BAVO-640346 format. One record per residue (C-alpha): residue in three letters; y, z, x. Coordinates in pm, 1 decimal. Layout:
<rs>
resn=ALA&yy=Y&zz=Z&xx=X
...
</rs>
This chain:
<rs>
resn=MET&yy=-1844.2&zz=5099.5&xx=695.4
resn=ARG&yy=-1402.3&zz=4949.0&xx=666.8
resn=THR&yy=-1194.6&zz=5106.8&xx=905.5
resn=LYS&yy=-823.8&zz=5210.9&xx=861.5
resn=VAL&yy=-683.6&zz=4888.1&xx=1040.0
resn=THR&yy=-609.2&zz=4695.5&xx=749.9
resn=SER&yy=-355.3&zz=5046.2&xx=596.0
resn=VAL&yy=-205.0&zz=5037.4&xx=943.4
resn=MET&yy=-159.3&zz=4673.6&xx=1023.7
resn=SER&yy=36.5&zz=4647.8&xx=654.1
resn=SER&yy=223.2&zz=4914.8&xx=674.0
resn=LYS&yy=513.1&zz=4749.3&xx=812.6
resn=SER&yy=441.9&zz=4364.4&xx=903.6
resn=PRO&yy=478.8&zz=4271.5&xx=520.4
resn=PRO&yy=834.3&zz=4320.9&xx=520.1
resn=LYS&yy=969.5&zz=4155.2&xx=849.5
resn=THR&yy=728.1&zz=3827.5&xx=784.9
resn=THR&yy=887.6&zz=3836.2&xx=434.5
resn=GLN&yy=1213.6&zz=3845.4&xx=534.7
resn=SER&yy=1205.8&zz=3595.2&xx=766.0
resn=ARG&yy=987.5&zz=3386.7&xx=581.2
resn=GLU&yy=1266.5&zz=3367.5&xx=316.6
resn=ASP&yy=1537.0&zz=3278.4&xx=580.4
resn=ARG&yy=1333.8&zz=3022.4&xx=672.1
resn=LEU&yy=1312.3&zz=2874.6&xx=331.5
resn=LYS&yy=1620.2&zz=2943.8&xx=266.1
resn=ALA&yy=1828.7&zz=2758.0&xx=600.4
resn=ALA&yy=1502.7&zz=2420.2&xx=505.5
resn=LEU&yy=1688.9&zz=2460.6&xx=131.8
resn=LYS&yy=2017.9&zz=2424.4&xx=196.6
resn=GLN&yy=1934.1&zz=2147.1&xx=560.8
resn=ASN&yy=1737.3&zz=1953.4&xx=266.2
resn=LEU&yy=2047.6&zz=2002.5&xx=-15.3
resn=GLY&yy=2285.7&zz=1913.2&xx=249.7
resn=ARG&yy=2092.5&zz=1555.9&xx=305.3
resn=ARG&yy=2038.6&zz=1458.5&xx=-32.9
resn=LYS&yy=2398.0&zz=1490.1&xx=-135.5
resn=SER&yy=2454.8&zz=1318.6&xx=225.1
resn=GLN&yy=2209.9&zz=1011.9&xx=44.6
resn=ALA&yy=2365.7&zz=1089.3&xx=-245.8
resn=ARG&yy=2727.5&zz=1016.0&xx=-144.9
resn=ALA&yy=2661.6&zz=709.2&xx=94.2
resn=LYS&yy=2461.3&zz=570.5&xx=-222.2
resn=ALA&yy=2738.1&zz=582.0&xx=-472.6
resn=ILE&yy=2979.5&zz=461.2&xx=-194.4
resn=LYS&yy=2744.3&zz=163.9&xx=-157.7
resn=LEU&yy=2771.7&zz=84.3&xx=-509.2
resn=ALA&yy=3070.4&zz=105.1&xx=-544.7
resn=ASP&yy=3168.1&zz=-144.6&xx=-254.0
resn=GLU&yy=2975.5&zz=-392.2&xx=-378.9
resn=GLN&yy=3117.6&zz=-327.8&xx=-735.4
resn=VAL&yy=3433.5&zz=-376.6&xx=-634.5
resn=VAL&yy=3267.0&zz=-710.5&xx=-420.8
resn=GLN&yy=3139.0&zz=-824.0&xx=-732.8
resn=GLU&yy=3511.4&zz=-792.6&xx=-905.1
resn=ASN&yy=3697.9&zz=-986.2&xx=-628.8
resn=ASP&yy=3435.9&zz=-1294.2&xx=-674.1
resn=ALA&yy=3423.5&zz=-1290.1&xx=-1055.8
resn=ALA&yy=3861.3&zz=-1249.6&xx=-1040.1
resn=ALA&yy=3857.7&zz=-1546.6&xx=-780.9
resn=SER&yy=3673.9&zz=-1741.1&xx=-975.4
resn=LYS&yy=3873.6&zz=-1715.3&xx=-1310.4
resn=LYS&yy=4157.9&zz=-1809.8&xx=-1026.8
resn=PRO&yy=4325.0&zz=-2236.2&xx=-1067.3
resn=GLY&yy=4225.7&zz=-2391.1&xx=-727.6
resn=SER&yy=3980.8&zz=-2179.1&xx=-594.0
resn=PRO&yy=3642.5&zz=-2341.9&xx=-375.8
resn=ALA&yy=3500.1&zz=-2194.6&xx=-685.4
resn=GLN&yy=3665.4&zz=-2355.0&xx=-928.9
resn=GLU&yy=3625.0&zz=-2667.3&xx=-744.8
resn=GLN&yy=3264.6&zz=-2716.7&xx=-660.1
resn=LYS&yy=3205.1&zz=-2684.4&xx=-1106.7
resn=GLU&yy=3409.0&zz=-2995.8&xx=-1153.0
</rs>
């Protein structure tokens, strides 16, 4: 024999739990997106810095009288 407890329990509880769950998921997604953006910015800065260093090294090795030129000779 079934009781009517299930209908009483489900009358108003789901909207509150669903809303709070959605709020938690939304907040977690926002944090995750912010973390990913921060990581992407840091990676882009690191790659840009490495590229500048490589360009400076290449430019320095082309200058006459630079240590790289003297070692080759």
